[in-house]
C-alpha positions in Angstrom: -0.4 -0.2 0.1 1.2 3.4 -0.8 2.1 5.7 2.1 0.6 8.7 3.0 3.3 10.9 2.1 4.1 9.5 -0.9 0.7 9.1 -2.1 0.6 13.0 -1.4 3.6 13.1 -3.5 2.3 11.1 -6.6 -0.6 13.4 -6.6 1.3 17.2 -6.1 3.5 15.9 -9.2 0.5 14.8 -11.1 -1.5 18.1 -10.8 2.0 20.0 -11.6 2.2 18.0 -15.3 -1.0 18.5 -15.7 -1.3 22.3 -15.3 1.6 22.9 -17.2 0.3 21.2 -19.7 -3.7 22.2 -20.0 -1.2 26.0 -19.9 0.6 24.7 -22.8 -2.7 22.7 -24.8 -4.9 25.9 -24.4 -2.3 28.7 -26.3 -1.4 31.9 -25.9 -5.1 33.3 -25.1 -5.8 35.3 -22.5 -4.4 34.6 -19.5 -7.7 33.8 -17.4 -8.2 31.6 -20.4 -4.3 29.9 -19.5 -5.0 29.3 -15.5 -8.8 27.9 -16.7 -6.9 25.2 -18.5 -3.7 24.6 -15.8 -6.4 24.5 -13.1 -9.5 22.2 -14.8 -6.2 20.2 -16.7 -4.3 19.7 -13.2 -7.4 19.1 -11.0 -8.2 15.6 -13.3 -4.7 14.7 -13.2 -4.4 14.7 -10.3 -7.6 13.2 -8.8 -6.8 10.4 -11.6 -3.5 9.9 -9.8 -5.7 9.8 -6.7 -8.4 6.5 -8.1 -5.2 4.5 -9.5 -2.9 4.5 -6.9 -6.0 3.9 -4.1 -7.2 0.9 -7.0 -3.3 -0.3 -7.4 -3.1 -3.9 -5.8 0.7 -5.2 -4.3 2.6 -6.4 -7.7 0.7 -4.0 -9.6 1.7 -0.4 -11.4 -0.6 2.7 -11.6 -3.6 1.8 -13.8 -2.7 2.0 -17.6 -5.3 5.2 -18.5 -3.6 7.3 -15.6 -0.1 6.1 -17.7 -1.4 7.7 -20.9 -3.0 10.5 -18.9 0.1 11.5 -17.0 2.6 11.0 -21.0 0.1 12.3 -22.9 0.3 15.2 -21.1 3.9 15.7 -20.8 3.9 15.3 -24.5 2.6 18.5 -24.5 5.2 20.6 -22.8 8.8 19.9 -24.7 6.8 21.4 -28.1 5.0 24.6 -26.5 7.5 27.6 -27.6 6.9 26.2 -31.3 4.9 28.4 -33.2 2.3 27.2 -34.9 4.1 27.7 -39.1 5.9 24.5 -37.8 3.9 22.0 -40.5 1.9 19.3 -37.7 3.1 16.7 -39.7 6.9 17.0 -39.1 5.8 17.4 -34.5 3.9 14.3 -35.1 6.5 12.5 -36.6 9.2 13.6 -33.9 6.6 13.2 -30.9 5.9 9.2 -33.3 9.8 8.9 -33.5 10.1 9.1 -29.7 8.1 8.2 -28.7 8.4 4.6 -30.3 11.7 5.0 -29.6 10.9 4.9 -25.9 9.1 1.8 -26.6 11.9 -0.3 -27.5 10.5 -3.1 -29.8 11.2 -2.6 -33.4 7.5 -2.6 -33.9 7.2 0.1 -31.9 10.1 2.1 -33.1 7.9 1.8 -36.8 4.8 2.4 -35.1 5.0 6.0 -33.5 6.1 7.5 -36.5 3.1 6.8 -38.1 1.0 7.4 -36.5 2.1 11.1 -35.7 2.4 11.3 -39.7 -1.5 10.6 -39.4 -2.8 12.5 -36.8 -0.3 15.3 -38.4 -2.0 14.8 -41.0 -6.1 14.9 -40.2 -4.8 18.1 -38.3 -3.6 20.5 -41.5 -6.8 21.6 -42.4 -6.7 23.0 -39.3 -3.5 23.7 -37.8 -3.3 23.5 -34.4 -0.7 24.3 -32.2 2.4 21.8 -31.6 1.1 21.1 -28.4 -2.1 19.6 -29.3 -0.3 17.6 -32.3 2.1 16.2 -29.7 -0.4 14.9 -27.3 -3.0 13.5 -29.5 0.1 11.8 -31.5 1.4 10.1 -27.9 -2.1 8.8 -26.8 -3.4 7.6 -30.3 0.3 5.4 -29.9 0.1 4.6 -26.5 -3.7 3.4 -26.9 -3.4 1.9 -30.2 -0.2 -0.3 -29.0 -2.0 -1.3 -25.2 -3.7 -3.1 -27.6 -1.8 -4.2 -29.8 1.4 -5.3 -28.1 -0.6 -7.3 -25.0 1.5 -8.5 -23.2 3.0 -7.2 -19.9 6.3 -5.3 -20.4 7.4 -4.7 -16.8 6.2 -6.0 -13.3 5.7 -4.3 -10.3 7.9 -6.7 -7.5 8.2 -5.2 -4.3 7.1 -1.9 -3.1 9.2 0.1 -0.1 11.0 -3.6 1.5 14.0 -4.0 2.3 17.4 -5.3 0.7 17.7 -7.9 2.7 14.3 -8.9 0.8 15.6 -9.0 -2.8 18.6 -10.4 -3.4 19.2 -10.3 -6.5 19.4 -6.7 -6.7 22.0 -4.3 -5.9 20.9 -2.0 -4.5 23.8 0.7 -5.0 21.7 4.0 -6.6 23.7 7.4 -7.9 23.1 10.0 -5.5 23.4 13.0 -8.2 22.1 13.4 -11.4 26.3 12.7 -13.1 27.3 8.7 -12.5 30.9 8.6 -14.5 33.6 7.6 -13.8 34.3 9.1 -9.6 31.2 7.0 -8.7 32.5 4.7 -6.8 34.9 7.3 -5.3 31.7 9.0 -4.0 30.2 6.0 -2.9 32.5 5.6 -0.6 32.6 9.2 0.9 28.5 8.2 1.4 29.0 5.3 2.5 32.3 5.4 4.8 35.4 2.7 4.5 37.9 3.3 2.6 38.3 3.7 -1.2 41.3 2.6 -3.8 41.2 3.5 -7.2 42.3 1.2 -10.6 43.6 -1.5 -7.9 46.1 -4.0 -9.6 45.6 -7.5 -9.9 41.8 -7.5 -8.9 39.0 -9.3 -10.8 35.0 -8.2 -10.7 34.3 -11.7 -8.6 36.3 -13.1 -5.9 36.0 -16.3 -6.8 34.6 -18.8 -9.3 33.7 -21.3 -6.9 31.4 -19.1 -4.9 29.5 -19.8 -7.8 29.5 -23.3 -8.0 25.5 -25.0 -8.5 23.5 -27.5 -10.6 24.5 -26.2 -14.4 28.3 -24.8 -13.5 31.0 -27.1 -11.9 33.5 -24.2 -11.5 36.1 -26.4 -11.5 35.7 -27.4 -15.3 35.8 -24.0 -16.5 39.5 -22.6 -18.1 42.6 -21.4 -16.5 42.7 -17.9 -18.3 38.9 -18.1 -18.5 39.0 -18.1 -14.6 41.9 -15.9 -14.8 40.3 -13.6 -16.7 37.2 -13.3 -13.7 39.4 -13.5 -11.0 42.3 -11.2 -12.0 40.3 -9.0 -14.5 43.0 -6.2 -14.4 45.5 -8.3 -16.0 43.4 -8.4 -19.6 42.9 -5.0 -21.9 39.5 -5.3 -23.7 38.7 -4.3 -27.1 35.4 -4.0 -28.3 33.8 -4.7 -31.6 30.0 -3.6 -31.4 27.5 -5.2 -33.8 24.0 -3.2 -33.8 20.4 -4.1 -36.0 19.7 -1.8 -37.8 16.2 -1.4 -36.9 17.8 -0.3 -33.6 19.7 2.3 -34.1 17.5 5.6 -34.2 15.9 4.8 -30.4 19.6 3.9 -29.7 21.0 7.2 -30.8 18.3 8.7 -29.7 19.2 7.6 -25.8 22.6 8.0 -26.0 22.5 11.8 -26.8 19.7 12.5 -25.0 19.6 10.0 -21.8 23.9 8.4 -21.9 26.0 11.2 -22.2 24.2 13.6 -20.1 24.2 10.6 -17.1 27.7 9.0 -17.6 26.8 6.0 -17.7 25.6 3.3 -19.9 26.8 4.7 -23.3 27.8 1.7 -25.8 29.7 2.5 -28.9 28.0 2.2 -31.8 30.4 0.8 -34.7 34.3 -0.2 -34.2 35.4 3.2 -35.4 34.8 4.4 -32.2 35.6 1.9 -30.3 39.6 2.8 -32.1 40.2 5.1 -29.1 41.1 2.3 -26.4 39.0 0.8 -24.0 40.4 1.6 -20.2 39.4 -0.8 -18.0 39.3 -0.8 -14.0 38.6 -1.1 -11.1 37.8 0.9 -8.3 37.0 -1.3 -5.1 35.5 -0.2 -1.1 36.7 -2.0 2.2 34.5 -1.8 4.8 35.8 -0.3 8.3 38.1 -2.8 9.9 37.3 -5.8 7.8 39.7 -6.6 5.2 37.5 -8.2 2.5 36.2 -6.0 -0.2 33.1 -4.4 -0.1 32.3 -3.3 -3.6 34.1 -3.7 -7.0 33.2 -1.0 -9.5 34.5 -2.5 -13.0 34.2 0.9 -15.1 35.0 1.0 -18.7 35.6 4.3 -20.6 37.6 5.9 -23.8 40.5 6.3 -23.5 41.3 9.1 -25.1 38.8 11.3 -22.8 37.5 9.1 -19.6 34.4 9.4 -21.4 32.0 7.1 -19.4 31.3 3.8 -21.1 29.9 1.5 -18.6 30.2 1.9 -14.5 28.9 -1.2 -12.6 29.4 -3.2 -9.0 29.7 -6.5 -9.7 28.3 -8.7 -7.0 27.7 -12.2 -6.3 25.7 -14.3 -3.5 23.9 -17.9 -3.7 20.5 -18.5 -3.3 19.7 -22.7 -2.1 22.1 -24.7 -4.2 23.0 -22.0 -7.3 25.6 -18.5 -6.8 24.7 -15.9 -9.4 26.5 -12.7 -10.5 24.8 -9.6 -10.0 26.2 -6.6 -11.9 24.1 -3.4 -10.4 24.5 -0.2 -13.0 23.5 2.6 -11.1 21.5 5.3 -12.0 20.4 9.0 -10.4 18.3 7.7 -6.9 17.8 4.3 -8.9 19.6 0.8 -9.9 19.8 -0.9 -13.1 20.6 -4.9 -12.0 21.2 -7.3 -14.5 21.4 -10.7 -12.1 22.8 -13.5 -14.1 23.0 -17.9 -13.9 26.7 -19.1 -14.3 26.2 -22.4 -16.3 28.6 -24.5 -17.7 30.4 -24.0 -21.8 32.0 -26.5 -23.7 35.5 -26.3 -23.8 36.1 -24.4 -20.9 33.6 -21.4 -21.7 31.5 -19.5 -18.4 28.0 -18.5 -19.7 26.4 -16.1 -17.4 22.5 -15.6 -18.6 19.4 -13.9 -17.7 17.3 -16.1 -20.3 16.2 -18.9 -17.3 13.2 -20.2 -16.0 14.4 -19.6 -12.8 13.3 -17.6 -10.9 15.7 -15.0 -10.1 17.9 -14.3 -13.0 16.6 -11.0 -15.0 16.9 -7.6 -15.1 15.6 -5.1 -12.5 15.0 -1.3 -11.9 15.3 -0.4 -8.6 14.4 3.1 -6.8 16.4 3.5 -3.8 14.7 5.7 -0.9 16.8 8.3 -0.2 16.3 8.5 3.4 14.5 4.9 4.0 17.0 3.4 2.0 13.7 0.9 1.2 13.3 -0.4 -2.1 10.9 -0.1 -4.6 11.5 -2.8 -7.2 10.3 -3.4 -11.0 11.1 -6.5 -12.9 11.9 -5.5 -16.8 10.3 -8.0 -18.7 11.1 -9.2 -22.1 14.6 -8.0 -21.7 18.1 -9.8 -22.6 21.5 -11.1 -22.8 24.7 -13.1 -21.9 27.9 -12.9 -22.0 29.9 -16.2 -23.4 33.9 -16.3 -22.3 35.6 -19.2 -23.8 39.0 -19.7 -25.4 38.7 -19.6 -29.4 40.7 -22.7 -31.4 44.6 -20.6 -31.5 43.8 -20.2 -27.2 42.8 -16.6 -27.6 40.1 -15.2 -25.5 36.8 -13.8 -26.3 34.0 -13.0 -25.1 30.6 -12.5 -26.8 27.8 -10.2 -25.6 24.6 -10.5 -26.6 21.3 -8.6 -26.0 17.7 -9.5 -26.8 14.6 -6.9 -26.3 10.9 -9.7 -26.3 12.8 -12.8 -28.2 14.4 -10.3 -30.9 18.6 -9.9 -30.8 19.3 -6.3 -31.4 23.1 -6.1 -30.2 26.4 -8.1 -29.9 30.0 -7.2 -28.4 32.4 -8.9 -29.7 35.1 -8.3 -26.6 38.6 -9.2 -27.9 40.5 -10.0 -24.5 44.5 -10.4 -24.5 46.8 -10.3 -21.6 49.1 -7.9 -20.5 52.4 -7.9 -20.7 53.4 -6.7 -18.0 52.6 -8.2 -14.9 53.1 -12.0 -13.8 51.6 -14.7 -14.8 50.8 -17.2 -12.5 49.9 -21.1 -12.4 45.7 -21.2 -11.8 44.0 -24.3 -10.0 42.2 -26.3 -12.6 
């Protein structure tokens, strides 16, 4: 059940969005008309939010009709300053492209601009203001999508629970709007403990033995694969991205509008970008009075500018008789976690995958309350990934990191993993 202070905040936010949207949709009329539009729309959206939250049951996200109403209101705001002289078809197509890109799946990416063109074309005789076209486009797109794509995309797993209740989530958020390569240093200041940058001879996991389970026997792993996981900093990584064409427009929008300003999850678009070189290091936090490493942050960035590619917090845990790897990607006041199941691969390789019928592997978006530290977590359904690390026929270490959306592959990162020449090699147990 939603706590009363949180409910007031949610209803207040909806009222503010509705008021701004009402003023935008009324347009440059009299002040009285704009105030009336703001009052009516703000009251309506706030009332809808209150009803939706009151009817929300455990394990559910707010009702679809309210989510459509809020997104429709939000759509009117970016085009508020746009002149009436702009062709409505252009406004509709651009709005639809953004809405479709946020929908991620290829069918929605294609549907968004089409809906926008139709809405803009129907609006052309009266040449309405851009906010009206944008709002109508999003309303039509969301309504058609709800009827056409009926499978659930997200599910509410838990609301305001303790971190111990969600062992498959990494509850480490960014306390600022920018994550960046200094995240672990800032985290150490917030958590306490001893921070160490660019630790030498350390791995993203302490030991593969922690991952033993029915599907994985660490004793079968090739020594070079084991060394990579337990001593990651002994290696350099070269990335060759392979994107599917249909996802490029949506990803480009996400990259420039979200990833780069955020300093997180900015994957290279092509091999030309990766020729800049990839800098890979692991920063750690050690708890006070304890020699054990509490936080391992694997940071990958471009070598020439140190622009972040990934900032991931790597952890392992056990549930029943299985070990898992959970990777948390910090976001502002939240975290995106990939929990992966280890599986043996022929030839001594290791596969980490979220594609499993078990209840732990998967992807989770978690909000961390800044005061109580309670978690509210969503399961991100339809997103899948698999990391395959192996030794090829020539004895070289390779990795293929594949991603899917709703079962459709959209990206493979090909890694060339090369031992550094300036490290002391050791004999690892098989």
